[in-house]
GUKOLGU-160249 format. One record per residue (C-alpha): residue number from 1; residue in one letter; x, y, z. Coordinates in nm, 3 decimals, m for minus. Example, Ala and Ser with C-alpha at 12.3 -4.5 7.8 and 13.67 -1.06 7.14 Angstrom:
<gulos>
+-----+---------+---------+---------+---------+
: num : residuo :      c1 :      c2 :      c3 :
+-----+---------+---------+---------+---------+
:   1 :       a :   1.230 :  m0.450 :   0.780 :
:   2 :       s :   1.367 :  m0.106 :   0.714 :
+-----+---------+---------+---------+---------+
</gulos>
This chain:
<gulos>
+-----+---------+---------+---------+---------+
: num : residuo :      c1 :      c2 :      c3 :
+-----+---------+---------+---------+---------+
:   1 :       m :  m1.147 :  m0.303 :   1.850 :
:   2 :       e :  m1.360 :  m0.565 :   1.675 :
:   3 :       p :  m1.162 :  m0.818 :   1.466 :
:   4 :       f :  m1.138 :  m0.726 :   1.099 :
:   5 :       k :  m1.274 :  m1.067 :   0.998 :
:   6 :       n :  m1.612 :  m0.974 :   1.150 :
:   7 :       l :  m1.679 :  m0.762 :   0.843 :
:   8 :       y :  m1.797 :  m1.099 :   0.713 :
:   9 :       s :  m2.006 :  m1.201 :   1.011 :
:  10 :       f :  m2.324 :  m1.404 :   0.989 :
:  11 :       e :  m2.527 :  m1.085 :   1.042 :
:  12 :       n :  m2.355 :  m0.917 :   0.749 :
:  13 :       s :  m2.408 :  m1.231 :   0.543 :
:  14 :       k :  m2.780 :  m1.175 :   0.596 :
:  15 :       k :  m2.736 :  m0.828 :   0.445 :
:  16 :       i :  m2.579 :  m0.984 :   0.136 :
:  17 :       s :  m2.870 :  m1.224 :   0.115 :
:  18 :       k :  m3.121 :  m0.941 :   0.146 :
:  19 :       a :  m2.955 :  m0.742 :  m0.132 :
:  20 :       l :  m2.948 :  m1.043 :  m0.363 :
:  21 :       k :  m3.313 :  m1.114 :  m0.282 :
:  22 :       r :  m3.407 :  m0.764 :  m0.390 :
:  23 :       a :  m3.207 :  m0.800 :  m0.711 :
:  24 :       w :  m3.347 :  m1.146 :  m0.784 :
:  25 :       p :  m3.666 :  m1.243 :  m0.600 :
:  26 :       d :  m3.590 :  m1.614 :  m0.655 :
:  27 :       f :  m3.265 :  m1.592 :  m0.457 :
:  28 :       p :  m3.264 :  m1.895 :  m0.218 :
:  29 :       s :  m3.179 :  m1.714 :   0.106 :
:  30 :       a :  m3.237 :  m2.017 :   0.329 :
:  31 :       f :  m2.997 :  m2.232 :   0.126 :
:  32 :       f :  m2.737 :  m1.954 :   0.110 :
:  33 :       l :  m2.745 :  m1.907 :   0.489 :
:  34 :       k :  m2.772 :  m2.276 :   0.587 :
:  35 :       d :  m2.499 :  m2.365 :   0.842 :
:  36 :       l :  m2.311 :  m2.055 :   0.727 :
:  37 :       e :  m2.250 :  m1.922 :   1.078 :
:  38 :       n :  m2.066 :  m2.241 :   1.180 :
:  39 :       q :  m1.860 :  m2.245 :   0.862 :
:  40 :       l :  m1.758 :  m1.878 :   0.893 :
:  41 :       s :  m1.657 :  m1.903 :   1.258 :
:  42 :       p :  m1.306 :  m2.062 :   1.226 :
:  43 :       l :  m1.206 :  m1.860 :   0.919 :
:  44 :       e :  m1.009 :  m1.536 :   0.892 :
:  45 :       l :  m1.105 :  m1.238 :   0.674 :
:  46 :       k :  m1.012 :  m1.364 :   0.329 :
:  47 :       g :  m1.128 :  m1.717 :   0.402 :
:  48 :       r :  m1.470 :  m1.582 :   0.499 :
:  49 :       m :  m1.486 :  m1.366 :   0.187 :
:  50 :       n :  m1.401 :  m1.666 :  m0.033 :
:  51 :       l :  m1.665 :  m1.881 :   0.138 :
:  52 :       l :  m1.935 :  m1.620 :   0.076 :
:  53 :       s :  m1.825 :  m1.581 :  m0.285 :
:  54 :       e :  m1.839 :  m1.955 :  m0.344 :
:  55 :       r :  m2.182 :  m1.976 :  m0.178 :
:  56 :       l :  m2.310 :  m1.705 :  m0.412 :
:  57 :       s :  m2.175 :  m1.893 :  m0.709 :
:  58 :       q :  m2.361 :  m2.206 :  m0.603 :
:  59 :       v :  m2.701 :  m2.046 :  m0.553 :
:  60 :       l :  m2.710 :  m1.800 :  m0.844 :
:  61 :       p :  m2.801 :  m1.902 :  m1.201 :
:  62 :       q :  m2.511 :  m2.077 :  m1.370 :
:  63 :       d :  m2.542 :  m1.872 :  m1.688 :
:  64 :       f :  m2.265 :  m1.615 :  m1.633 :
:  65 :       p :  m2.429 :  m1.312 :  m1.801 :
:  66 :       t :  m2.744 :  m1.369 :  m1.594 :
:  67 :       k :  m2.539 :  m1.411 :  m1.279 :
:  68 :       v :  m2.345 :  m1.089 :  m1.338 :
:  69 :       d :  m2.662 :  m0.895 :  m1.407 :
:  70 :       i :  m2.800 :  m1.001 :  m1.069 :
:  71 :       l :  m2.476 :  m0.910 :  m0.893 :
:  72 :       i :  m2.477 :  m0.560 :  m1.041 :
:  73 :       r :  m2.841 :  m0.507 :  m0.944 :
:  74 :       a :  m2.749 :  m0.606 :  m0.585 :
:  75 :       l :  m2.514 :  m0.308 :  m0.554 :
:  76 :       a :  m2.617 :   0.005 :  m0.365 :
:  77 :       e :  m2.791 :   0.247 :  m0.599 :
:  78 :       s :  m2.695 :   0.554 :  m0.394 :
:  79 :       d :  m2.549 :   0.655 :  m0.058 :
:  80 :       e :  m2.901 :   0.648 :   0.084 :
:  81 :       d :  m2.965 :   0.290 :  m0.031 :
:  82 :       r :  m2.966 :   0.077 :   0.287 :
:  83 :       i :  m3.030 :  m0.256 :   0.116 :
:  84 :       g :  m2.789 :  m0.254 :  m0.178 :
:  85 :       l :  m2.429 :  m0.357 :  m0.114 :
:  86 :       s :  m2.130 :  m0.131 :  m0.065 :
:  87 :       g :  m1.795 :  m0.145 :   0.114 :
:  88 :       f :  m1.641 :  m0.480 :   0.201 :
:  89 :       l :  m1.968 :  m0.663 :   0.131 :
:  90 :       v :  m1.901 :  m0.608 :  m0.241 :
:  91 :       w :  m1.575 :  m0.806 :  m0.235 :
:  92 :       p :  m1.738 :  m1.152 :  m0.251 :
:  93 :       l :  m1.919 :  m1.033 :  m0.566 :
:  94 :       s :  m1.611 :  m0.898 :  m0.744 :
:  95 :       s :  m1.416 :  m1.208 :  m0.641 :
:  96 :       l :  m1.680 :  m1.423 :  m0.811 :
:  97 :       v :  m1.643 :  m1.218 :  m1.130 :
:  98 :       a :  m1.264 :  m1.261 :  m1.126 :
:  99 :       r :  m1.292 :  m1.634 :  m1.069 :
: 100 :       e :  m1.555 :  m1.713 :  m1.331 :
: 101 :       g :  m1.550 :  m1.429 :  m1.581 :
: 102 :       l :  m1.220 :  m1.451 :  m1.767 :
: 103 :       e :  m1.393 :  m1.581 :  m2.080 :
: 104 :       h :  m1.639 :  m1.291 :  m2.069 :
: 105 :       f :  m1.392 :  m1.004 :  m2.080 :
: 106 :       e :  m1.612 :  m0.706 :  m2.167 :
: 107 :       l :  m1.901 :  m0.815 :  m1.945 :
: 108 :       s :  m1.672 :  m0.884 :  m1.650 :
: 109 :       m :  m1.471 :  m0.563 :  m1.679 :
: 110 :       n :  m1.790 :  m0.357 :  m1.692 :
: 111 :       a :  m1.912 :  m0.536 :  m1.380 :
: 112 :       l :  m1.584 :  m0.464 :  m1.199 :
: 113 :       k :  m1.612 :  m0.101 :  m1.304 :
: 114 :       e :  m1.951 :  m0.078 :  m1.131 :
: 115 :       m :  m1.830 :  m0.267 :  m0.824 :
: 116 :       t :  m1.523 :  m0.050 :  m0.776 :
: 117 :       k :  m1.752 :   0.251 :  m0.737 :
: 118 :       r :  m1.892 :   0.089 :  m0.419 :
: 119 :       f :  m1.575 :  m0.076 :  m0.283 :
: 120 :       t :  m1.266 :  m0.150 :  m0.495 :
: 121 :       a :  m1.193 :  m0.403 :  m0.767 :
: 122 :       e :  m0.816 :  m0.362 :  m0.736 :
: 123 :       f :  m0.768 :  m0.727 :  m0.636 :
: 124 :       d :  m1.006 :  m0.878 :  m0.889 :
: 125 :       i :  m0.900 :  m0.690 :  m1.200 :
: 126 :       r :  m0.557 :  m0.853 :  m1.183 :
: 127 :       p :  m0.646 :  m1.190 :  m1.340 :
: 128 :       f :  m0.777 :  m0.996 :  m1.643 :
: 129 :       l :  m0.452 :  m0.801 :  m1.667 :
: 130 :       e :  m0.261 :  m1.128 :  m1.672 :
: 131 :       t :  m0.489 :  m1.308 :  m1.918 :
: 132 :       h :  m0.600 :  m1.019 :  m2.140 :
: 133 :       e :  m0.314 :  m0.773 :  m2.095 :
: 134 :       r :  m0.349 :  m0.566 :  m2.414 :
: 135 :       a :  m0.727 :  m0.542 :  m2.401 :
: 136 :       s :  m0.718 :  m0.456 :  m2.029 :
: 137 :       l :  m0.459 :  m0.179 :  m2.068 :
: 138 :       r :  m0.646 :  m0.036 :  m2.365 :
: 139 :       l :  m0.966 :  m0.023 :  m2.161 :
: 140 :       l :  m0.792 :   0.120 :  m1.856 :
: 141 :       k :  m0.652 :   0.403 :  m2.066 :
: 142 :       s :  m1.009 :   0.516 :  m2.131 :
: 143 :       w :  m1.104 :   0.462 :  m1.766 :
: 144 :       a :  m0.819 :   0.696 :  m1.664 :
: 145 :       k :  m1.044 :   0.981 :  m1.784 :
: 146 :       d :  m1.363 :   0.850 :  m1.625 :
: 147 :       p :  m1.560 :   1.109 :  m1.420 :
: 148 :       d :  m1.569 :   0.876 :  m1.116 :
: 149 :       p :  m1.250 :   0.898 :  m0.903 :
: 150 :       h :  m1.294 :   0.538 :  m0.784 :
: 151 :       v :  m1.270 :   0.419 :  m1.143 :
: 152 :       r :  m0.965 :   0.638 :  m1.210 :
: 153 :       r :  m0.797 :   0.507 :  m0.895 :
: 154 :       l :  m0.862 :   0.150 :  m1.008 :
: 155 :       v :  m0.651 :   0.222 :  m1.317 :
: 156 :       s :  m0.346 :   0.289 :  m1.101 :
: 157 :       e :  m0.414 :   0.070 :  m0.798 :
: 158 :       g :  m0.524 :  m0.236 :  m0.993 :
: 159 :       t :  m0.203 :  m0.232 :  m1.200 :
: 160 :       r :   0.035 :  m0.189 :  m0.904 :
: 161 :       p :   0.297 :  m0.463 :  m0.935 :
: 162 :       l :   0.321 :  m0.523 :  m0.557 :
: 163 :       l :  m0.031 :  m0.446 :  m0.436 :
: 164 :       p :  m0.076 :  m0.543 :  m0.067 :
: 165 :       w :  m0.324 :  m0.834 :  m0.036 :
: 166 :       g :  m0.317 :  m0.867 :  m0.416 :
: 167 :       s :  m0.144 :  m1.117 :  m0.641 :
: 168 :       r :   0.192 :  m1.002 :  m0.777 :
: 169 :       l :   0.192 :  m0.884 :  m1.139 :
: 170 :       s :   0.534 :  m1.021 :  m1.233 :
: 171 :       l :   0.535 :  m0.900 :  m1.593 :
: 172 :       f :   0.435 :  m0.550 :  m1.482 :
: 173 :       q :   0.705 :  m0.558 :  m1.216 :
: 174 :       q :   0.964 :  m0.650 :  m1.479 :
: 175 :       d :   0.855 :  m0.378 :  m1.721 :
: 176 :       p :   0.732 :  m0.052 :  m1.564 :
: 177 :       d :   0.673 :   0.097 :  m1.909 :
: 178 :       k :   0.356 :  m0.113 :  m1.935 :
: 179 :       t :   0.167 :   0.131 :  m1.713 :
: 180 :       a :   0.372 :   0.449 :  m1.767 :
: 181 :       s :   0.116 :   0.607 :  m2.002 :
: 182 :       l :  m0.161 :   0.549 :  m1.745 :
: 183 :       l :   0.036 :   0.724 :  m1.472 :
: 184 :       e :   0.104 :   1.017 :  m1.703 :
: 185 :       v :  m0.271 :   1.070 :  m1.741 :
: 186 :       l :  m0.334 :   1.043 :  m1.365 :
: 187 :       k :  m0.036 :   1.230 :  m1.220 :
: 188 :       k :  m0.227 :   1.560 :  m1.189 :
: 189 :       d :  m0.563 :   1.409 :  m1.104 :
: 190 :       e :  m0.788 :   1.641 :  m0.905 :
: 191 :       s :  m0.851 :   1.365 :  m0.649 :
: 192 :       e :  m0.597 :   1.310 :  m0.371 :
: 193 :       y :  m0.730 :   0.953 :  m0.352 :
: 194 :       v :  m0.610 :   0.894 :  m0.709 :
: 195 :       r :  m0.280 :   1.078 :  m0.669 :
: 196 :       k :  m0.193 :   0.871 :  m0.362 :
: 197 :       s :  m0.243 :   0.556 :  m0.569 :
: 198 :       v :  m0.010 :   0.691 :  m0.838 :
: 199 :       a :   0.256 :   0.755 :  m0.574 :
: 200 :       n :   0.217 :   0.406 :  m0.427 :
: 201 :       h :   0.236 :   0.255 :  m0.775 :
: 202 :       l :   0.567 :   0.430 :  m0.840 :
: 203 :       n :   0.696 :   0.339 :  m0.494 :
: 204 :       d :   0.635 :  m0.027 :  m0.583 :
: 205 :       h :   0.854 :   0.015 :  m0.892 :
: 206 :       s :   1.124 :   0.196 :  m0.693 :
: 207 :       k :   1.211 :  m0.133 :  m0.525 :
: 208 :       t :   1.320 :  m0.293 :  m0.852 :
: 209 :       h :   1.359 :  m0.001 :  m1.097 :
: 210 :       p :   1.484 :   0.292 :  m0.887 :
: 211 :       e :   1.652 :   0.477 :  m1.174 :
: 212 :       w :   1.339 :   0.450 :  m1.393 :
: 213 :       v :   1.126 :   0.599 :  m1.115 :
: 214 :       l :   1.371 :   0.875 :  m1.027 :
: 215 :       e :   1.417 :   0.981 :  m1.389 :
: 216 :       r :   1.040 :   1.014 :  m1.425 :
: 217 :       l :   1.000 :   1.204 :  m1.098 :
: 218 :       q :   1.288 :   1.436 :  m1.186 :
: 219 :       t :   1.123 :   1.519 :  m1.518 :
: 220 :       w :   0.790 :   1.588 :  m1.349 :
: 221 :       q :   0.954 :   1.813 :  m1.093 :
: 222 :       e :   1.142 :   2.014 :  m1.354 :
: 223 :       k :   0.839 :   2.058 :  m1.580 :
: 224 :       d :   0.588 :   2.152 :  m1.312 :
: 225 :       p :   0.758 :   2.260 :  m0.986 :
: 226 :       d :   0.456 :   2.459 :  m0.865 :
: 227 :       h :   0.190 :   2.188 :  m0.886 :
: 228 :       t :   0.125 :   2.102 :  m0.520 :
: 229 :       g :  m0.039 :   1.766 :  m0.588 :
: 230 :       l :   0.235 :   1.655 :  m0.823 :
: 231 :       q :   0.508 :   1.756 :  m0.578 :
: 232 :       w :   0.334 :   1.547 :  m0.311 :
: 233 :       i :   0.344 :   1.247 :  m0.546 :
: 234 :       i :   0.715 :   1.302 :  m0.606 :
: 235 :       r :   0.790 :   1.297 :  m0.234 :
: 236 :       h :   0.562 :   1.007 :  m0.153 :
: 237 :       a :   0.670 :   0.793 :  m0.449 :
: 238 :       s :   1.037 :   0.819 :  m0.351 :
: 239 :       r :   0.990 :   0.754 :   0.021 :
: 240 :       t :   1.144 :   0.404 :   0.013 :
: 241 :       l :   1.447 :   0.533 :  m0.177 :
: 242 :       v :   1.487 :   0.816 :   0.074 :
: 243 :       k :   1.483 :   0.566 :   0.362 :
: 244 :       t :   1.759 :   0.367 :   0.194 :
: 245 :       g :   1.962 :   0.684 :   0.142 :
: 246 :       h :   1.954 :   0.701 :  m0.238 :
: 247 :       p :   2.138 :   1.026 :  m0.327 :
: 248 :       q :   1.913 :   1.123 :  m0.620 :
: 249 :       a :   1.597 :   1.063 :  m0.417 :
: 250 :       l :   1.733 :   1.275 :  m0.134 :
: 251 :       k :   1.810 :   1.551 :  m0.383 :
: 252 :       l :   1.447 :   1.545 :  m0.498 :
: 253 :       h :   1.350 :   1.611 :  m0.137 :
: 254 :       g :   1.593 :   1.902 :  m0.109 :
: 255 :       f :   1.868 :   1.725 :   0.088 :
: 256 :       s :   2.235 :   1.752 :  m0.002 :
: 257 :       s :   2.485 :   1.471 :   0.058 :
: 258 :       g :   2.551 :   1.606 :   0.407 :
: 259 :       a :   2.923 :   1.559 :   0.356 :
: 260 :       k :   3.005 :   1.898 :   0.512 :
: 261 :       l :   2.804 :   1.838 :   0.828 :
: 262 :       k :   2.994 :   1.764 :   1.146 :
: 263 :       v :   2.851 :   1.476 :   1.345 :
: 264 :       g :   2.958 :   1.414 :   1.702 :
: 265 :       p :   2.971 :   1.078 :   1.879 :
: 266 :       v :   2.642 :   0.895 :   1.928 :
: 267 :       h :   2.554 :   0.824 :   2.292 :
: 268 :       l :   2.339 :   0.514 :   2.355 :
: 269 :       s :   2.175 :   0.415 :   2.682 :
: 270 :       p :   2.123 :   0.164 :   2.817 :
: 271 :       k :   2.359 :  m0.076 :   2.641 :
: 272 :       n :   2.164 :  m0.374 :   2.782 :
: 273 :       l :   1.785 :  m0.389 :   2.764 :
: 274 :       r :   1.488 :  m0.621 :   2.742 :
: 275 :       v :   1.187 :  m0.636 :   2.512 :
: 276 :       g :   0.947 :  m0.367 :   2.626 :
: 277 :       e :   1.225 :  m0.128 :   2.730 :
: 278 :       a :   1.358 :   0.169 :   2.532 :
: 279 :       l :   1.692 :   0.255 :   2.375 :
: 280 :       n :   1.781 :   0.624 :   2.406 :
: 281 :       f :   2.022 :   0.800 :   2.172 :
: 282 :       t :   2.175 :   1.147 :   2.146 :
: 283 :       v :   2.405 :   1.310 :   1.890 :
: 284 :       q :   2.512 :   1.663 :   1.804 :
: 285 :       i :   2.498 :   1.766 :   1.437 :
: 286 :       s :   2.661 :   2.093 :   1.331 :
: 287 :       n :   2.657 :   2.299 :   1.013 :
: 288 :       p :   3.000 :   2.464 :   0.983 :
: 289 :       t :   2.921 :   2.626 :   0.647 :
: 290 :       n :   2.795 :   2.973 :   0.563 :
: 291 :       q :   2.479 :   2.834 :   0.399 :
: 292 :       k :   2.169 :   2.675 :   0.545 :
: 293 :       v :   2.152 :   2.295 :   0.513 :
: 294 :       s :   1.845 :   2.070 :   0.518 :
: 295 :       v :   1.911 :   1.770 :   0.741 :
: 296 :       l :   1.727 :   1.437 :   0.744 :
: 297 :       v :   1.814 :   1.206 :   1.032 :
: 298 :       d :   1.690 :   0.847 :   1.027 :
: 299 :       y :   1.816 :   0.564 :   1.242 :
: 300 :       v :   1.882 :   0.197 :   1.170 :
: 301 :       i :   1.836 :  m0.100 :   1.400 :
: 302 :       h :   2.022 :  m0.412 :   1.290 :
: 303 :       h :   1.808 :  m0.694 :   1.433 :
: 304 :       r :   1.956 :  m1.032 :   1.514 :
: 305 :       k :   1.795 :  m1.329 :   1.339 :
: 306 :       a :   1.773 :  m1.690 :   1.455 :
: 307 :       n :   2.088 :  m1.779 :   1.257 :
: 308 :       g :   2.286 :  m1.498 :   1.418 :
: 309 :       q :   2.290 :  m1.272 :   1.114 :
: 310 :       l :   2.192 :  m0.906 :   1.145 :
: 311 :       t :   1.929 :  m0.744 :   0.921 :
: 312 :       p :   1.888 :  m0.365 :   0.910 :
: 313 :       k :   1.558 :  m0.179 :   0.934 :
: 314 :       v :   1.541 :   0.196 :   0.881 :
: 315 :       f :   1.315 :   0.399 :   1.109 :
: 316 :       k :   1.202 :   0.752 :   1.038 :
: 317 :       g :   1.369 :   1.020 :   1.243 :
: 318 :       r :   1.332 :   1.394 :   1.194 :
: 319 :       k :   1.400 :   1.679 :   0.953 :
: 320 :       k :   1.551 :   2.016 :   1.033 :
: 321 :       v :   1.700 :   2.310 :   0.845 :
: 322 :       l :   2.027 :   2.416 :   1.009 :
: 323 :       a :   2.123 :   2.780 :   0.972 :
: 324 :       p :   2.488 :   2.868 :   0.902 :
: 325 :       k :   2.707 :   2.767 :   1.201 :
: 326 :       e :   2.404 :   2.620 :   1.382 :
: 327 :       s :   2.423 :   2.304 :   1.592 :
: 328 :       w :   2.143 :   2.062 :   1.672 :
: 329 :       v :   2.131 :   1.809 :   1.952 :
: 330 :       f :   1.926 :   1.527 :   1.807 :
: 331 :       e :   1.765 :   1.305 :   2.069 :
: 332 :       g :   1.545 :   1.003 :   2.019 :
: 333 :       t :   1.398 :   0.691 :   2.176 :
: 334 :       h :   1.339 :   0.352 :   2.021 :
: 335 :       k :   1.110 :   0.123 :   2.216 :
: 336 :       v :   1.176 :  m0.246 :   2.161 :
: 337 :       r :   0.812 :  m0.345 :   2.162 :
: 338 :       k :   0.648 :  m0.673 :   2.070 :
: 339 :       v :   0.504 :  m0.672 :   1.718 :
: 340 :       t :   0.343 :  m0.953 :   1.521 :
: 341 :       t :   0.579 :  m0.902 :   1.227 :
: 342 :       r :   0.903 :  m0.959 :   1.419 :
: 343 :       t :   1.052 :  m1.222 :   1.648 :
: 344 :       y :   1.329 :  m1.097 :   1.872 :
: 345 :       f :   1.640 :  m1.300 :   1.951 :
: 346 :       a :   1.877 :  m1.238 :   2.240 :
: 347 :       g :   2.228 :  m1.117 :   2.179 :
: 348 :       e :   2.414 :  m0.832 :   2.021 :
: 349 :       h :   2.223 :  m0.588 :   1.800 :
: 350 :       l :   2.349 :  m0.276 :   1.627 :
: 351 :       f :   2.230 :   0.085 :   1.613 :
: 352 :       s :   2.340 :   0.345 :   1.360 :
: 353 :       l :   2.231 :   0.685 :   1.236 :
: 354 :       q :   2.167 :   0.774 :   0.873 :
: 355 :       i :   2.212 :   1.146 :   0.803 :
: 356 :       n :   2.110 :   1.267 :   0.456 :
: 357 :       g :   2.153 :   0.911 :   0.339 :
: 358 :       r :   2.505 :   0.872 :   0.475 :
: 359 :       p :   2.534 :   0.573 :   0.712 :
: 360 :       g :   2.707 :   0.629 :   1.045 :
: 361 :       q :   2.929 :   0.397 :   1.243 :
: 362 :       p :   2.719 :   0.119 :   1.406 :
: 363 :       q :   2.722 :   0.076 :   1.781 :
: 364 :       a :   2.638 :  m0.240 :   1.967 :
: 365 :       f :   2.375 :  m0.299 :   2.233 :
: 366 :       r :   2.257 :  m0.625 :   2.381 :
: 367 :       l :   1.900 :  m0.748 :   2.399 :
: 368 :       k :   1.786 :  m0.989 :   2.668 :
: 369 :       l :   1.461 :  m1.183 :   2.644 :
+-----+---------+---------+---------+---------+
</gulos>
């Protein structure tokens, strides 16, 4: 697979130049592209994007309204437009607007609205939310009813407090009520693309305001239990809380406390393994009651850190509805594979099951490097 950073290759930089040349015949393509290939080469994705954005700023007219007008005219006019910009090639343009346009609020926000239709302005709307909070939220409330789903998604995605790749919106993280009215408008949006953003927005808040999120989801579920899209949001927005075993979140998903379930001993093998090998586990879960019970089985690996402390990570397991008196032999495998986000350390680790949110007794296994 080609590296992600190659979205901003020298060849694609030529496409940006061509689009700007069409929008503004005086665009100095030779100056924009001069030594650009060498300068892009050592950079990663975001570094390349920033370099292209800064180059555009240097070669375009310094009058901001004129500059923005050219940028908008460089955008793709339709899906059939092969010269105008769309996709990741729009990001250097929206980044320029965010960097230079804070004193031109209306002009800049309108530009970002056009750009988000071709890519997304979720990263670049955030400085305006921080600097012009009231005006931005007022405008976004009208955008929440825009006919274009990309604009409606921007309302939710751009205001996410913990947006991946985006700057953290600390004030929004502290006060989820700031965007509550926007989510109310979007919760039954006809577009799955928009509804997914609403769910991710709420999932962000669940990490710091779990009760606020659950109260809202509970209300939505009670008022409209038959709306398929809304029920999907409820499940997806509470996924982090379900993984941590929050009782109210589990109830939203139809899981009881699991207190009446009978859980046999967990069998682990092997008890000593190396990175690249797999840990196997087996347990029998029984429903001794006269009613069916929905069961959610996750498992937890407590990884050893460099200082010897153990940190838990929950992994998704499986769901099953147990009939009255039914037993289930749950079997699973966890491969200890190399990943860029984790460094393994030799020594004792722990494994435990989590059944309907109830943590089981940890068992030790040893990892060798």
